[in-house]
DOKE-186869 format. One record per residue: residue in one letter; x, y, z of N, C-alpha, C, CB in turn. Coordinates in steps of 0.001 Angstrom, whole numbers, plus 500000, padded with zeros to 6 digits. Each point is the difference from the previous one (the first is absolute). Glycine has a CB too. Example, Ala and Ser with C-alpha at 12.3 -4.5 7.8 and 13.67 -1.06 7.14 Angstrom:
2
A513190494310507800499110501190500000500900501200500000498108498827501246/S501542502223498034500820501190500060499230501090500730501184499372497855/
REM end
This chain:
87
M494975510119488089501398500220500292500099501120501026500701499219497685/T500155500581503293500244501028501009501487500259500098497942499324501276/Y502393501788499338501398500368500171500334499978501476499961501411497914/G501275498219502390500435499866501376500023498532500380499063502263500567/G501466497470500586500060498630500479498672499533500564502400500332500481/P497521498398499911498754499458500544499487500783501207500711497771499180/W500173502665501692499584500720501206499220501261499632502004499104501231/E498550501672497836499342501238499579498738499707499188502228501157499990/S497838497849499142498873499682499119498772499532500761501633499409498248/F498560499892502859498877499433500742499650500779501267500656497801499094/K499948503360501096499797500776501219498524500258500295502209501057499600/E497011499311499396498596500343500197499047498844499684500601502344499462/E499920496528500087499163498863499611499649499124501198501059500040497739/K497768499328502186499625499025501020500652498670499647497792501185500462/G502597498090500556500611498703499771498959498903499818501959500749501328/V498448498186498010499167498809499878499980499334501370500556499682497511/I498260500027503011499897499428501340500349498519499960498234501686500618/V502697497923500261500437498613500112500080499617501473501291500173497827/K498673498532502434500136499505501370501472499928500378497860498685499776/P502440501386501525501389499874500445500629498704499488499445501347502046/D501823498717497623500788498855499538499478499376498706500556499576502365/S498686501187496838499528499501498708501166499864499033497756501071500379/T502140497964498723501002499816498958499540500699498734500718497801500999/V500168502998498418499742500672498733500809499268498933499565502266501131/E499763497334497809500668499330498890499985500928498797499333497711500867/I501824502470498519500141500877498843500123499127498764501111501823501381/S498034498458497633500091499214498773499834500908498791499106497972501193/F501508501637497731499940500699498727499743498966498908501575501838500818/P497858498577498044499816499054498901501322499334499591498059501379499205/K503021499383500844501346499471499745500840500357501220499793500232497436/N500708498770503272500793500267501195501242500814499658499157497876501023/P501165503094499827501210500784499767501253499162500269498748502095500617/D502348498318498760501292499355500250500495500326501405500547500118497547/E499037501034502952500392500451501341498820500735500614502453500187499338/L497290499566501936498907500666500710500480500358501398498245498736498664/I501569502513501713500379500454501341498805500741500598502477500183499360/V497160499459501874498929500677500721500615500699501200498263498300499239/R501427502981500898500517500798501113498826500548500805502082500613498681/Q498041499333502641499016500663500852500568501377500318499128497791501003/H500143503253498590500460501372500198499524500510501358499967500412497505/T500954500175503237499698500544501316499989501531499995501021497959501021/S499470502633497893500016501446499802500297500243498527500764500468502405/S499404500789497204500291500294498599501359499466499568498581502025500192/S502329497755500761501326499499499639500401498723500744500620502343499520/G498551497203501408500348498805500773499178498792499589500633501469501890/F500033497390498020499293498772499649500804498787500459498936501146498017/T500382497715502020500658498713500225499539499051498901500136500369502532/I500747498771497031499655499013498984499276498852500689501994500642498547/V496832498987500917499220498923500617499916498759499122498690501729501191/D501634498376497505499985498813499138500909500217498808497657499459500721/E503168499545498997500858500053498825499901498738499163501530501489501249/T497671497539499183500088498721499306498680499341499642502083499737501174/N496964500168499742498875499101499754498668500682499667501142498465501519/H498856502836498227498809500732499565498885500033501049500586499353497686/T499745500438503576499023500113501084500640500726501178498839497872499256/F500310502732501545500477500555501268498840500041500971501775501380498837/I498542498716502434498997500012501062499931501405500572500403497551500543/V498373502979499563499824501328500586500205499908501508498386500671498158/P501917500449502485500222499976501454498764499564500790501671501807499681/S498559497787501545498898499605500884499401501206500716501084497766500311/Q499659503315499779499533501207500683499058500797499107502130500075501319/P496727500395499214499099500849499211500711501268499530498042499102501295/G501560501371497554500577501225499458500009499974498488501403500231502038/Q499125500846497378500102500100498552501450499799499585498018501565499912/Y502168497656499020501326499640499529500079500199498492500260498346501886/V500852502219497661500202500291498587501133499115499475499187502400500303/Y500562496999498534500991499124499375500323500498498603499170498046501345/G502091501851498276500453500264498641500411498677499380500768502350500595/I498782497399498195500271498742499314500738500325498709497940498876501006/S503250500559498845500836500254498833500178498702499230501197501890501182/G498366498114497570500152498823499148500891500313498820497749499187500694/K503101499842498968500909500185498864499771498865499007501726501175501461/W497954499209497310499799499063498903501027500302498915497518499785500524/E502584499333498516500889500222498860499666501323499308500231497508499691/E498478502835500277499546501218499321500236501275500807498301498607498875/G501952501273502431500226501183500815499565499810501439499718501363497972/I500237499736502756499685500002501429498680500730500222502462499934500603/A496729499547500327498753500666500379499941500087501517498812499154497918/L500659501949502579499866500215501436498518500119500340502264501152500117/Y497327498144500938498621499996500440499967500334501479499357498303498241/G499474502076502244499834500285501423498747499349500535501208502151499712/L498780497658501595498860499381500674499927500570501413500198497860498612/K498598502510501805499790500453501376498961499099500623500594502402499438/V499727497057501728499047499142500718499730500595501372500811497947498759/E497999501762501749499658500378501370499720498702500749499037502290499305/V501804497426501664499833498796500810498980500305501082502380499224499538/K496516499982500489498939500161501000499683498662500613499047501959498766/
REM end
């Protein structure tokens, strides 16, 4: 468990290396009732990249990208993070 948003939590972490335009698929043993994926551009800036189909495509430009994943189930809400390095 970490404190702070995805941007702060992954600041010092290395990203998972992926190819440009790779598709990321998010899966859970029990699918959430609601899933939102945000690409964080700073500690307070983000854009929503997926709200419906549990997949998203990473950018084609090389670099490091941080994502926040919010899932909502009947039992509650969980927040996850992911950092990728496009090479």
